[in-house]
C-alpha positions, 0 to 999 in steps of 0.5 A: 499499499502506498504511503498516500493510501496509508495516510488516508486510511489513517485518517479516515480510521481517525474520524470514525474513532471520533464519531462516539465521542462527538455523540456522547460529549457534545461539541467539543469533539464536534469543534475538533473534527471541524477542524480537522476537515475544514481548518480553522474558521475563517472571520468574515471581512467587516465591509462584506458583513456590512454591505452584503458584497464581496470585492472578490466576485467575479468581474470586481476591480478595485483601486486604493487611495490614501491621503495624509495630512501636511504635518504627517507627510512633512514627518514621514515622506512619501507615507501616503503613497507608501501605505496605498501600495501596501494595502494594495499588496495586501488585496492583490494577495488575497486575490482582489484584483486591484489596479496597480498602485504607479497607476493610481499614483500616476494619475494623482501627479497629473490631478493635483487638484482632484476633490473626490476618491470617485474621480479615481474611480471614474477614471480606472472604471472600477467597481470600488475605490478604497480611500484611506485618510491617514489622521495620525501615524507615527513609529515612536513610543509616546515621548520616547526617541529609542523605543519604537510603537507604531501608532496610526488612525484612519479613516476609511470610505469605500465609494461603490461606482455602480451604486444606483448609477451615481457613486456613493459611499457605502462603507466608512471606518475609523481604524486605529493600529498599534503595533507592538501590543503589550510592550514597545520594541527597543531601538536596539533590536532594530533599525529605525528602516527595518522597523518602518517596512514591519510596521507598514506591513501590519498597518496594510493589514489591519487596513485590509482584513476589512475586505477579505477572509482572515483568520483568528491566528493572523492576529497572535503576531501582533500581541509580541 
């Protein structure tokens, strides 16, 4: 008997052995069995829960734009473009069809007086535009220049470009992000540039997970 067949046989025997336990002792074994067969339960993205829409649906395309006040961009150059690019990459990895960030950035450079994210959606003919408006961003623990701790606040609005033949905001969320959660990290452990990249990934995930399925275990790392 091949190794593949042996493994399948052992798996079937294990399931059969658990059935009586499930019947006699209640739901705990049922949970275990569910994990074995289908893996851990995923968490529905908040956007889908609130709107009933899914950014992974067939034919859906998404553009991401991020804005930040001059005070933030003065301290953290290009933070708006970096956040937009990182979020776009998070969505793309989850099989959401997105416009390349370089294309969005080129449009922004040519249209510095744009007033609404719906203009971006109209130009690229997308289904949704995710507009992230940063209100706060920092990489250091408060009142410290030697301890790293990423802190951000932003407002996220999603424009539906096909809503009743006229673009409208269908989803709004204020999001706060902090990393690490428990204790700040000493600057002796990593360079500022290294921590900046790490927190940018964390921040983009904290925002992006509102639009794609994820697992509770995915959040374990931000408790360090």
